[in-house]
N, CA, C, O and the ligand as a Tripos MOL2 file, in Angstrom:
@<TRIPOS>MOLECULE
protein
  273   271    69     0     0
PROTEIN
NO_CHARGES

@<TRIPOS>ATOM
      1 N          -9.2630   -0.8980   13.7550 N.3       1 MET1
      2 CA         -8.5080   -0.0620   12.8140 C.3       1 MET1
      3 C          -7.0160   -0.3100   12.9990 C.2       1 MET1
      4 O          -6.4910   -0.2580   14.1120 O.2       1 MET1
      5 N          -6.3560   -0.5760   11.8930 N.am      2 GLU2
      6 CA         -4.9190   -0.7860   11.9760 C.3       2 GLU2
      7 C          -4.2040    0.1340   11.0020 C.2       2 GLU2
      8 O          -4.7280    0.4480    9.9330 O.2       2 GLU2
      9 N          -3.0360    0.5520   11.3640 N.am      3 THR3
     10 CA         -2.2010    1.3690   10.4880 C.3       3 THR3
     11 C          -0.8150    0.7430   10.4410 C.2       3 THR3
     12 O          -0.2440    0.3640   11.4640 O.2       3 THR3
     13 N          -0.2980    0.6460    9.2330 N.am      4 ARG4
     14 CA          1.0170    0.0290    9.0950 C.3       4 ARG4
     15 C           1.8180    0.7760    8.0450 C.2       4 ARG4
     16 O           1.2970    1.1560    6.9960 O.2       4 ARG4
     17 N           3.0750    0.9780    8.3400 N.am      5 LYS5
     18 CA          3.9930    1.5580    7.3620 C.3       5 LYS5
     19 C           4.7240    0.4080    6.6770 C.2       5 LYS5
     20 O           5.2360   -0.4950    7.3390 O.2       5 LYS5
     21 N           4.7670    0.4470    5.3540 N.am      6 LEU6
     22 CA          5.4030   -0.6340    4.6000 C.3       6 LEU6
     23 C           6.4760   -0.0580    3.6850 C.2       6 LEU6
     24 O           6.2910    0.9930    3.0710 O.2       6 LEU6
     25 N           7.5760   -0.7480    3.6060 N.am      7 SER7
     26 CA          8.6570   -0.3540    2.7200 C.3       7 SER7
     27 C           8.4540   -1.0160    1.3540 C.2       7 SER7
     28 O           8.3360   -2.2380    1.2620 O.2       7 SER7
     29 N           8.4140   -0.2010    0.2970 N.am      8 VAL8
     30 CA          8.1560   -0.6960   -1.0580 C.3       8 VAL8
     31 C           9.2640   -0.1940   -1.9870 C.2       8 VAL8
     32 O           9.1690    0.9020   -2.5410 O.2       8 VAL8
     33 N          10.3100   -1.0000   -2.1530 N.am      9 PRO9
     34 CA         11.4990   -0.5370   -2.8870 C.3       9 PRO9
     35 C          11.2300   -0.1730   -4.3490 C.2       9 PRO9
     36 O          11.9600    0.6350   -4.9230 O.2       9 PRO9
     37 N          10.1910   -0.7570   -4.9610 N.am     10 ASN10
     38 CA          9.9280   -0.4840   -6.3750 C.3      10 ASN10
     39 C           9.3390    0.9040   -6.6290 C.2      10 ASN10
     40 O           9.1990    1.3060   -7.7850 O.2      10 ASN10
     41 N           8.9980    1.6280   -5.5940 N.am     11 ILE11
     42 CA          8.4980    2.9950   -5.7960 C.3      11 ILE11
     43 C           9.6380    3.8770   -6.3010 C.2      11 ILE11
     44 O          10.7010    3.9570   -5.6860 O.2      11 ILE11
     45 N           9.3900    4.5410   -7.4450 N.am     12 THR12
     46 CA         10.4080    5.4470   -7.9780 C.3      12 THR12
     47 C           9.9220    6.8830   -8.0820 C.2      12 THR12
     48 O          10.7390    7.7960   -8.1920 O.2      12 THR12
     49 N           8.6100    7.1080   -8.0520 N.am     13 CYS13
     50 CA          8.1060    8.4710   -8.2120 C.3      13 CYS13
     51 C           6.6710    8.5720   -7.7100 C.2      13 CYS13
     52 O           6.0880    7.5970   -7.2360 O.2      13 CYS13
     53 N           6.1270    9.7630   -7.8250 N.am     14 GLY14
     54 CA          4.7680    9.9950   -7.3470 C.3      14 GLY14
     55 C           3.7180    9.1940   -8.0920 C.2      14 GLY14
     56 O           2.6640    8.8860   -7.5360 O.2      14 GLY14
     57 N           3.9970    8.8490   -9.3610 N.am     15 HIS15
     58 CA          3.0280    8.0430  -10.0920 C.3      15 HIS15
     59 C           2.9060    6.6500   -9.5010 C.2      15 HIS15
     60 O           1.8170    6.0770   -9.4590 O.2      15 HIS15
     61 N           4.0170    6.1150   -9.0500 N.am     16 CYS16
     62 CA          3.9840    4.8070   -8.3870 C.3      16 CYS16
     63 C           3.0700    4.8850   -7.1690 C.2      16 CYS16
     64 O           2.2490    3.9970   -6.9390 O.2      16 CYS16
     65 N           3.2200    5.9460   -6.4000 N.am     17 VAL17
     66 CA          2.3930    6.1140   -5.2050 C.3      17 VAL17
     67 C           0.9240    6.2090   -5.5950 C.2      17 VAL17
     68 O           0.0650    5.6220   -4.9350 O.2      17 VAL17
     69 N           0.6300    6.9500   -6.6700 N.am     18 MET18
     70 CA         -0.7640    7.0910   -7.1100 C.3      18 MET18
     71 C          -1.3390    5.7470   -7.5390 C.2      18 MET18
     72 O          -2.4960    5.4470   -7.2460 O.2      18 MET18
     73 N          -0.5400    4.9360   -8.2330 N.am     19 THR19
     74 CA         -0.9920    3.6020   -8.6350 C.3      19 THR19
     75 C          -1.3180    2.7590   -7.4120 C.2      19 THR19
     76 O          -2.3540    2.0960   -7.3580 O.2      19 THR19
     77 N          -0.4270    2.7930   -6.4360 N.am     20 ILE20
     78 CA         -0.6440    2.0220   -5.2090 C.3      20 ILE20
     79 C          -1.8890    2.5200   -4.4750 C.2      20 ILE20
     80 O          -2.6800    1.7220   -3.9730 O.2      20 ILE20
     81 N          -2.0570    3.8310   -4.4150 N.am     21 GLN21
     82 CA         -3.2420    4.3780   -3.7340 C.3      21 GLN21
     83 C          -4.5190    3.9100   -4.4210 C.2      21 GLN21
     84 O          -5.4990    3.5630   -3.7610 O.2      21 GLN21
     85 N          -4.4990    3.9040   -5.7570 N.am     22 ARG22
     86 CA         -5.6910    3.5040   -6.4980 C.3      22 ARG22
     87 C          -5.9940    2.0260   -6.2720 C.2      22 ARG22
     88 O          -7.1370    1.6540   -6.0080 O.2      22 ARG22
     89 N          -4.9740    1.1930   -6.3760 N.am     23 GLU23
     90 CA         -5.1930   -0.2580   -6.2800 C.3      23 GLU23
     91 C          -5.5630   -0.6840   -4.8570 C.2      23 GLU23
     92 O          -6.4890   -1.4710   -4.6630 O.2      23 GLU23
     93 N          -4.8460   -0.1710   -3.8780 N.am     24 LEU24
     94 CA         -5.1780   -0.5440   -2.4950 C.3      24 LEU24
     95 C          -6.5150    0.0510   -2.0820 C.2      24 LEU24
     96 O          -7.2330   -0.5120   -1.2560 O.2      24 LEU24
     97 N          -6.8390    1.2100   -2.6750 N.am     25 GLY25
     98 CA         -8.1090    1.8600   -2.3430 C.3      25 GLY25
     99 C          -9.3180    1.0560   -2.7780 C.2      25 GLY25
    100 O         -10.4270    1.2870   -2.2970 O.2      25 GLY25
    101 N          -9.1080    0.1000   -3.6960 N.am     26 GLU26
    102 CA        -10.2180   -0.7390   -4.1550 C.3      26 GLU26
    103 C         -10.4890   -1.9060   -3.2120 C.2      26 GLU26
    104 O         -11.4860   -2.6110   -3.3670 O.2      26 GLU26
    105 N          -9.6120   -2.1130   -2.2410 N.am     27 ILE27
    106 CA         -9.8330   -3.1890   -1.2670 C.3      27 ILE27
    107 C         -10.8530   -2.7110   -0.2310 C.2      27 ILE27
    108 O         -10.6970   -1.6470    0.3680 O.2      27 ILE27
    109 N         -11.8920   -3.5110   -0.0330 N.am     28 ASP28
    110 CA        -12.8920   -3.1910    0.9810 C.3      28 ASP28
    111 C         -12.2380   -3.0740    2.3440 C.2      28 ASP28
    112 O         -11.5500   -3.9950    2.7840 O.2      28 ASP28
    113 N         -12.4450   -1.9520    3.0150 N.am     29 GLY29
    114 CA        -11.9230   -1.7870    4.3680 C.3      29 GLY29
    115 C         -10.7030   -0.8900    4.4380 C.2      29 GLY29
    116 O         -10.3610   -0.3970    5.5130 O.2      29 GLY29
    117 N         -10.0390   -0.6680    3.3050 N.am     30 VAL30
    118 CA         -8.8860    0.2350    3.2980 C.3      30 VAL30
    119 C          -9.4040    1.6710    3.2660 C.2      30 VAL30
    120 O         -10.1390    2.0540    2.3550 O.2      30 VAL30
    121 N          -9.0170    2.4580    4.2660 N.am     31 SER31
    122 CA         -9.5740    3.8090    4.3730 C.3      31 SER31
    123 C          -8.5610    4.9020    4.0350 C.2      31 SER31
    124 O          -8.9440    6.0330    3.7360 O.2      31 SER31
    125 N          -7.2790    4.5700    4.0810 N.am     32 LYS32
    126 CA         -6.3000    5.6150    3.8020 C.3      32 LYS32
    127 C          -4.9990    5.0020    3.3050 C.2      32 LYS32
    128 O          -4.5150    4.0140    3.8570 O.2      32 LYS32
    129 N          -4.4380    5.5990    2.2530 N.am     33 VAL33
    130 CA         -3.1280    5.1650    1.7520 C.3      33 VAL33
    131 C          -2.3140    6.4230    1.4730 C.2      33 VAL33
    132 O          -2.6950    7.2580    0.6520 O.2      33 VAL33
    133 N          -1.2020    6.5390    2.1620 N.am     34 GLU34
    134 CA         -0.3100    7.6640    1.9110 C.3      34 GLU34
    135 C           1.0410    7.1150    1.4880 C.2      34 GLU34
    136 O           1.4500    6.0410    1.9280 O.2      34 GLU34
    137 N           1.7310    7.8560    0.6320 N.am     35 GLY35
    138 CA          3.0070    7.3530    0.1710 C.3      35 GLY35
    139 C           4.0810    8.4150    0.1810 C.2      35 GLY35
    140 O           3.8100    9.6060    0.0330 O.2      35 GLY35
    141 N           5.3040    7.9590    0.3570 N.am     36 ASP36
    142 CA          6.4550    8.8450    0.3470 C.3      36 ASP36
    143 C           7.4310    8.3280   -0.7100 C.2      36 ASP36
    144 O           8.1780    7.3830   -0.4550 O.2      36 ASP36
    145 N           7.4300    8.9530   -1.9140 N.am     37 PRO37
    146 CA          8.2830    8.4540   -3.0080 C.3      37 PRO37
    147 C           9.7660    8.4900   -2.6400 C.2      37 PRO37
    148 O          10.5100    7.5910   -3.0310 O.2      37 PRO37
    149 N          10.2090    9.4930   -1.9070 N.am     38 MET38
    150 CA         11.6160    9.5820   -1.5510 C.3      38 MET38
    151 C          12.0110    8.4640   -0.5870 C.2      38 MET38
    152 O          13.0570    7.8340   -0.7380 O.2      38 MET38
    153 N          11.1640    8.2350    0.3900 N.am     39 GLY39
    154 CA         11.4620    7.2060    1.3870 C.3      39 GLY39
    155 C          11.0770    5.8110    0.9330 C.2      39 GLY39
    156 O          11.3830    4.8250    1.6040 O.2      39 GLY39
    157 N          10.3850    5.7270   -0.2380 N.am     40 LYS40
    158 CA          9.8890    4.4480   -0.7510 C.3      40 LYS40
    159 C           9.0710    3.7030    0.2960 C.2      40 LYS40
    160 O           9.2610    2.5110    0.5400 O.2      40 LYS40
    161 N           8.1600    4.4460    0.8990 N.am     41 GLU41
    162 CA          7.3110    3.8770    1.9390 C.3      41 GLU41
    163 C           5.8650    4.2650    1.7040 C.2      41 GLU41
    164 O           5.5680    5.3370    1.1780 O.2      41 GLU41
    165 N           4.9780    3.3780    2.1020 N.am     42 ILE42
    166 CA          3.5700    3.7320    2.1240 C.3      42 ILE42
    167 C           3.0290    3.4910    3.5310 C.2      42 ILE42
    168 O           3.5210    2.6410    4.2740 O.2      42 ILE42
    169 N           2.0030    4.2650    3.8700 N.am     43 THR43
    170 CA          1.3060    4.0680    5.1340 C.3      43 THR43
    171 C          -0.1440    3.7410    4.7980 C.2      43 THR43
    172 O          -0.8260    4.5040    4.1140 O.2      43 THR43
    173 N          -0.5940    2.6080    5.2860 N.am     44 VAL44
    174 CA         -1.9420    2.1240    4.9650 C.3      44 VAL44
    175 C          -2.7590    2.0190    6.2460 C.2      44 VAL44
    176 O          -2.2780    1.5170    7.2610 O.2      44 VAL44
    177 N          -3.9960    2.4970    6.1880 N.am     45 ARG45
    178 CA         -4.9190    2.3310    7.3030 C.3      45 ARG45
    179 C          -6.0890    1.4820    6.8230 C.2      45 ARG45
    180 O          -6.6420    1.7250    5.7500 O.2      45 ARG45
    181 N          -6.4590    0.4970    7.6150 N.am     46 TRP46
    182 CA         -7.5480   -0.3810    7.1940 C.3      46 TRP46
    183 C          -8.3170   -0.9140    8.3920 C.2      46 TRP46
    184 O          -7.9030   -0.7870    9.5440 O.2      46 TRP46
    185 N          -9.4350   -1.5080    8.0720 N.am     47 ASP47
    186 CA        -10.2700   -2.1900    9.0570 C.3      47 ASP47
    187 C         -10.8730   -3.3860    8.3350 C.2      47 ASP47
    188 O         -10.7840   -3.4800    7.1110 O.2      47 ASP47
    189 N         -11.4860   -4.3030    9.0820 N.am     48 VAL48
    190 CA        -12.0970   -5.4500    8.4320 C.3      48 VAL48
    191 C         -13.0990   -4.9690    7.3890 C.2      48 VAL48
    192 O         -13.7460   -3.9420    7.5970 O.2      48 VAL48
    193 N         -13.2480   -5.6930    6.2560 N.am     49 PRO49
    194 CA        -12.6980   -7.0150    5.9730 C.3      49 PRO49
    195 C         -11.2740   -7.0150    5.3970 C.2      49 PRO49
    196 O         -10.7510   -8.0800    5.0690 O.2      49 PRO49
    197 N         -10.6510   -5.8650    5.2700 N.am     50 ALA50
    198 CA         -9.2760   -5.8600    4.7500 C.3      50 ALA50
    199 C          -8.3240   -6.4990    5.7650 C.2      50 ALA50
    200 O          -8.5550   -6.4490    6.9730 O.2      50 ALA50
    201 N          -7.2700   -7.0890    5.2540 N.am     51 THR51
    202 CA         -6.2410   -7.6810    6.1150 C.3      51 THR51
    203 C          -4.8710   -7.2820    5.5740 C.2      51 THR51
    204 O          -4.7290   -6.9080    4.4100 O.2      51 THR51
    205 N          -3.8890   -7.3680    6.4250 N.am     52 LEU52
    206 CA         -2.5260   -7.0790    5.9810 C.3      52 LEU52
    207 C          -2.1060   -8.0530    4.8750 C.2      52 LEU52
    208 O          -1.4020   -7.6770    3.9380 O.2      52 LEU52
    209 N          -2.5490   -9.3070    4.9980 N.am     53 GLU53
    210 CA         -2.2130  -10.3020    3.9760 C.3      53 GLU53
    211 C          -2.7810   -9.8900    2.6170 C.2      53 GLU53
    212 O          -2.1040  -10.0020    1.5940 O.2      53 GLU53
    213 N          -4.0240   -9.4150    2.6140 N.am     54 LYS54
    214 CA         -4.6520   -8.9850    1.3640 C.3      54 LYS54
    215 C          -3.9110   -7.7770    0.7710 C.2      54 LYS54
    216 O          -3.6940   -7.6990   -0.4380 O.2      54 LYS54
    217 N          -3.5370   -6.8570    1.6330 N.am     55 ILE55
    218 CA         -2.8090   -5.6720    1.1790 C.3      55 ILE55
    219 C          -1.4660   -6.0790    0.5810 C.2      55 ILE55
    220 O          -1.0810   -5.6010   -0.4860 O.2      55 ILE55
    221 N          -0.7680   -6.9570    1.2710 N.am     56 ARG56
    222 CA          0.5380   -7.3970    0.7790 C.3      56 ARG56
    223 C           0.4150   -8.1780   -0.5320 C.2      56 ARG56
    224 O           1.2390   -8.0140   -1.4310 O.2      56 ARG56
    225 N          -0.6060   -9.0220   -0.6420 N.am     57 SER57
    226 CA         -0.7490   -9.8000   -1.8780 C.3      57 SER57
    227 C          -1.1250   -8.8960   -3.0430 C.2      57 SER57
    228 O          -0.6970   -9.1300   -4.1730 O.2      57 SER57
    229 N          -1.9280   -7.8580   -2.7770 N.am     58 THR58
    230 CA         -2.2800   -6.9070   -3.8370 C.3      58 THR58
    231 C          -1.0430   -6.1430   -4.2880 C.2      58 THR58
    232 O          -0.8470   -5.9320   -5.4850 O.2      58 THR58
    233 N          -0.2200   -5.7330   -3.3550 N.am     59 LEU59
    234 CA          1.0190   -5.0310   -3.7120 C.3      59 LEU59
    235 C           1.9070   -5.9140   -4.5840 C.2      59 LEU59
    236 O           2.5250   -5.4400   -5.5380 O.2      59 LEU59
    237 N           1.9620   -7.1880   -4.2510 N.am     60 LYS60
    238 CA          2.7690   -8.1150   -5.0310 C.3      60 LYS60
    239 C           2.2130   -8.2570   -6.4420 C.2      60 LYS60
    240 O           2.9690   -8.2800   -7.4130 O.2      60 LYS60
    241 N           0.8740   -8.3550   -6.5540 N.am     61 GLU61
    242 CA          0.2220   -8.4990   -7.8660 C.3      61 GLU61
    243 C           0.5360   -7.3240   -8.7880 C.2      61 GLU61
    244 O           0.7140   -7.5190   -9.9900 O.2      61 GLU61
    245 N           0.6050   -6.1220   -8.2540 N.am     62 ILE62
    246 CA          0.8300   -4.9490   -9.1010 C.3      62 ILE62
    247 C           2.3210   -4.5930   -9.1750 C.2      62 ILE62
    248 O           2.6940   -3.5030   -9.6110 O.2      62 ILE62
    249 N           3.1520   -5.5280   -8.7430 N.am     63 ASN63
    250 CA          4.6100   -5.3970   -8.8540 C.3      63 ASN63
    251 C           5.2100   -4.3130   -7.9670 C.2      63 ASN63
    252 O           6.2170   -3.6920   -8.3050 O.2      63 ASN63
    253 N           4.5630   -4.1010   -6.8210 N.am     64 TYR64
    254 CA          5.1560   -3.2400   -5.7960 C.3      64 TYR64
    255 C           5.1890   -4.0030   -4.4690 C.2      64 TYR64
    256 O           4.5610   -3.5870   -3.4960 O.2      64 TYR64
    257 N           5.9260   -5.1230   -4.4330 N.am     65 PRO65
    258 CA          5.9270   -5.9180   -3.2060 C.3      65 PRO65
    259 C           6.5460   -5.1390   -2.0370 C.2      65 PRO65
    260 O           7.5100   -4.3890   -2.1960 O.2      65 PRO65
    261 N           5.9550   -5.3490   -0.8660 N.am     66 ALA66
    262 CA          6.4980   -4.7530    0.3540 C.3      66 ALA66
    263 C           7.5380   -5.7030    0.9450 C.2      66 ALA66
    264 O           7.3750   -6.9230    0.9150 O.2      66 ALA66
    265 N           8.6010   -5.1230    1.4800 N.am     67 VAL67
    266 CA          9.6900   -5.9730    1.9540 C.3      67 VAL67
    267 C           9.6270   -6.3030    3.4420 C.2      67 VAL67
    268 O          10.3560   -7.1830    3.9010 O.2      67 VAL67
    269 N           8.7760   -5.6200    4.2070 N.am     68 GLU68
    270 CA          8.7260   -5.9410    5.6340 C.3      68 GLU68
    271 C           7.3030   -6.0650    6.1200 C.2      68 GLU68
    272 O           7.0750   -6.3310    7.2990 O.2      68 GLU68
    273 CU          6.8360    5.9130  -10.4370 Cu       69 CU69
@<TRIPOS>BOND
     1     1     2 1
     2     2     3 1
     3     3     4 2
     4     3     5 am
     5     5     6 1
     6     6     7 1
     7     7     8 2
     8     7     9 am
     9     9    10 1
    10    10    11 1
    11    11    12 2
    12    11    13 am
    13    13    14 1
    14    14    15 1
    15    15    16 2
    16    15    17 am
    17    17    18 1
    18    18    19 1
    19    19    20 2
    20    19    21 am
    21    21    22 1
    22    22    23 1
    23    23    24 2
    24    23    25 am
    25    25    26 1
    26    26    27 1
    27    27    28 2
    28    27    29 am
    29    29    30 1
    30    30    31 1
    31    31    32 2
    32    31    33 am
    33    33    34 1
    34    34    35 1
    35    35    36 2
    36    35    37 am
    37    37    38 1
    38    38    39 1
    39    39    40 2
    40    39    41 am
    41    41    42 1
    42    42    43 1
    43    43    44 2
    44    43    45 am
    45    45    46 1
    46    46    47 1
    47    47    48 2
    48    47    49 am
    49    49    50 1
    50    50    51 1
    51    51    52 2
    52    51    53 am
    53    53    54 1
    54    54    55 1
    55    55    56 2
    56    55    57 am
    57    57    58 1
    58    58    59 1
    59    59    60 2
    60    59    61 am
    61    61    62 1
    62    62    63 1
    63    63    64 2
    64    63    65 am
    65    65    66 1
    66    66    67 1
    67    67    68 2
    68    67    69 am
    69    69    70 1
    70    70    71 1
    71    71    72 2
    72    71    73 am
    73    73    74 1
    74    74    75 1
    75    75    76 2
    76    75    77 am
    77    77    78 1
    78    78    79 1
    79    79    80 2
    80    79    81 am
    81    81    82 1
    82    82    83 1
    83    83    84 2
    84    83    85 am
    85    85    86 1
    86    86    87 1
    87    87    88 2
    88    87    89 am
    89    89    90 1
    90    90    91 1
    91    91    92 2
    92    91    93 am
    93    93    94 1
    94    94    95 1
    95    95    96 2
    96    95    97 am
    97    97    98 1
    98    98    99 1
    99    99   100 2
   100    99   101 am
   101   101   102 1
   102   102   103 1
   103   103   104 2
   104   103   105 am
   105   105   106 1
   106   106   107 1
   107   107   108 2
   108   107   109 am
   109   109   110 1
   110   110   111 1
   111   111   112 2
   112   111   113 am
   113   113   114 1
   114   114   115 1
   115   115   116 2
   116   115   117 am
   117   117   118 1
   118   118   119 1
   119   119   120 2
   120   119   121 am
   121   121   122 1
   122   122   123 1
   123   123   124 2
   124   123   125 am
   125   125   126 1
   126   126   127 1
   127   127   128 2
   128   127   129 am
   129   129   130 1
   130   130   131 1
   131   131   132 2
   132   131   133 am
   133   133   134 1
   134   134   135 1
   135   135   136 2
   136   135   137 am
   137   137   138 1
   138   138   139 1
   139   139   140 2
   140   139   141 am
   141   141   142 1
   142   142   143 1
   143   143   144 2
   144   143   145 am
   145   145   146 1
   146   146   147 1
   147   147   148 2
   148   147   149 am
   149   149   150 1
   150   150   151 1
   151   151   152 2
   152   151   153 am
   153   153   154 1
   154   154   155 1
   155   155   156 2
   156   155   157 am
   157   157   158 1
   158   158   159 1
   159   159   160 2
   160   159   161 am
   161   161   162 1
   162   162   163 1
   163   163   164 2
   164   163   165 am
   165   165   166 1
   166   166   167 1
   167   167   168 2
   168   167   169 am
   169   169   170 1
   170   170   171 1
   171   171   172 2
   172   171   173 am
   173   173   174 1
   174   174   175 1
   175   175   176 2
   176   175   177 am
   177   177   178 1
   178   178   179 1
   179   179   180 2
   180   179   181 am
   181   181   182 1
   182   182   183 1
   183   183   184 2
   184   183   185 am
   185   185   186 1
   186   186   187 1
   187   187   188 2
   188   187   189 am
   189   189   190 1
   190   190   191 1
   191   191   192 2
   192   191   193 am
   193   193   194 1
   194   194   195 1
   195   195   196 2
   196   195   197 am
   197   197   198 1
   198   198   199 1
   199   199   200 2
   200   199   201 am
   201   201   202 1
   202   202   203 1
   203   203   204 2
   204   203   205 am
   205   205   206 1
   206   206   207 1
   207   207   208 2
   208   207   209 am
   209   209   210 1
   210   210   211 1
   211   211   212 2
   212   211   213 am
   213   213   214 1
   214   214   215 1
   215   215   216 2
   216   215   217 am
   217   217   218 1
   218   218   219 1
   219   219   220 2
   220   219   221 am
   221   221   222 1
   222   222   223 1
   223   223   224 2
   224   223   225 am
   225   225   226 1
   226   226   227 1
   227   227   228 2
   228   227   229 am
   229   229   230 1
   230   230   231 1
   231   231   232 2
   232   231   233 am
   233   233   234 1
   234   234   235 1
   235   235   236 2
   236   235   237 am
   237   237   238 1
   238   238   239 1
   239   239   240 2
   240   239   241 am
   241   241   242 1
   242   242   243 1
   243   243   244 2
   244   243   245 am
   245   245   246 1
   246   246   247 1
   247   247   248 2
   248   247   249 am
   249   249   250 1
   250   250   251 1
   251   251   252 2
   252   251   253 am
   253   253   254 1
   254   254   255 1
   255   255   256 2
   256   255   257 am
   257   257   258 1
   258   258   259 1
   259   259   260 2
   260   259   261 am
   261   261   262 1
   262   262   263 1
   263   263   264 2
   264   263   265 am
   265   265   266 1
   266   266   267 1
   267   267   268 2
   268   267   269 am
   269   269   270 1
   270   270   271 1
   271   271   272 2
@<TRIPOS>SUBSTRUCTURE
     1 MET1         2 RESIDUE 1 A MET
     2 GLU2         6 RESIDUE 1 A GLU
     3 THR3        10 RESIDUE 1 A THR
     4 ARG4        14 RESIDUE 1 A ARG
     5 LYS5        18 RESIDUE 1 A LYS
     6 LEU6        22 RESIDUE 1 A LEU
     7 SER7        26 RESIDUE 1 A SER
     8 VAL8        30 RESIDUE 1 A VAL
     9 PRO9        34 RESIDUE 1 A PRO
    10 ASN10       38 RESIDUE 1 A ASN
    11 ILE11       42 RESIDUE 1 A ILE
    12 THR12       46 RESIDUE 1 A THR
    13 CYS13       50 RESIDUE 1 A CYS
    14 GLY14       54 RESIDUE 1 A GLY
    15 HIS15       58 RESIDUE 1 A HIS
    16 CYS16       62 RESIDUE 1 A CYS
    17 VAL17       66 RESIDUE 1 A VAL
    18 MET18       70 RESIDUE 1 A MET
    19 THR19       74 RESIDUE 1 A THR
    20 ILE20       78 RESIDUE 1 A ILE
    21 GLN21       82 RESIDUE 1 A GLN
    22 ARG22       86 RESIDUE 1 A ARG
    23 GLU23       90 RESIDUE 1 A GLU
    24 LEU24       94 RESIDUE 1 A LEU
    25 GLY25       98 RESIDUE 1 A GLY
    26 GLU26      102 RESIDUE 1 A GLU
    27 ILE27      106 RESIDUE 1 A ILE
    28 ASP28      110 RESIDUE 1 A ASP
    29 GLY29      114 RESIDUE 1 A GLY
    30 VAL30      118 RESIDUE 1 A VAL
    31 SER31      122 RESIDUE 1 A SER
    32 LYS32      126 RESIDUE 1 A LYS
    33 VAL33      130 RESIDUE 1 A VAL
    34 GLU34      134 RESIDUE 1 A GLU
    35 GLY35      138 RESIDUE 1 A GLY
    36 ASP36      142 RESIDUE 1 A ASP
    37 PRO37      146 RESIDUE 1 A PRO
    38 MET38      150 RESIDUE 1 A MET
    39 GLY39      154 RESIDUE 1 A GLY
    40 LYS40      158 RESIDUE 1 A LYS
    41 GLU41      162 RESIDUE 1 A GLU
    42 ILE42      166 RESIDUE 1 A ILE
    43 THR43      170 RESIDUE 1 A THR
    44 VAL44      174 RESIDUE 1 A VAL
    45 ARG45      178 RESIDUE 1 A ARG
    46 TRP46      182 RESIDUE 1 A TRP
    47 ASP47      186 RESIDUE 1 A ASP
    48 VAL48      190 RESIDUE 1 A VAL
    49 PRO49      194 RESIDUE 1 A PRO
    50 ALA50      198 RESIDUE 1 A ALA
    51 THR51      202 RESIDUE 1 A THR
    52 LEU52      206 RESIDUE 1 A LEU
    53 GLU53      210 RESIDUE 1 A GLU
    54 LYS54      214 RESIDUE 1 A LYS
    55 ILE55      218 RESIDUE 1 A ILE
    56 ARG56      222 RESIDUE 1 A ARG
    57 SER57      226 RESIDUE 1 A SER
    58 THR58      230 RESIDUE 1 A THR
    59 LEU59      234 RESIDUE 1 A LEU
    60 LYS60      238 RESIDUE 1 A LYS
    61 GLU61      242 RESIDUE 1 A GLU
    62 ILE62      246 RESIDUE 1 A ILE
    63 ASN63      250 RESIDUE 1 A ASN
    64 TYR64      254 RESIDUE 1 A TYR
    65 PRO65      258 RESIDUE 1 A PRO
    66 ALA66      262 RESIDUE 1 A ALA
    67 VAL67      266 RESIDUE 1 A VAL
    68 GLU68      270 RESIDUE 1 A GLU
    69 CU69       273 GROUP 0 **** ****
């Protein structure tokens, strides 16, 4: 089980967070996605078969790339 906080500058409101939660939630192995619209950060918890690379590429696909 891994947990990572990611900075996502394109987040502007709670709807952005909901979109990210929905899209990342469809990845097998992702068990939790929390977001902070003010801080423009998300916290993702996952286990195999999900990977950080998969999470980052999905964020990029939906136009919410993580910067770190
Ligand atoms: Cu928004």
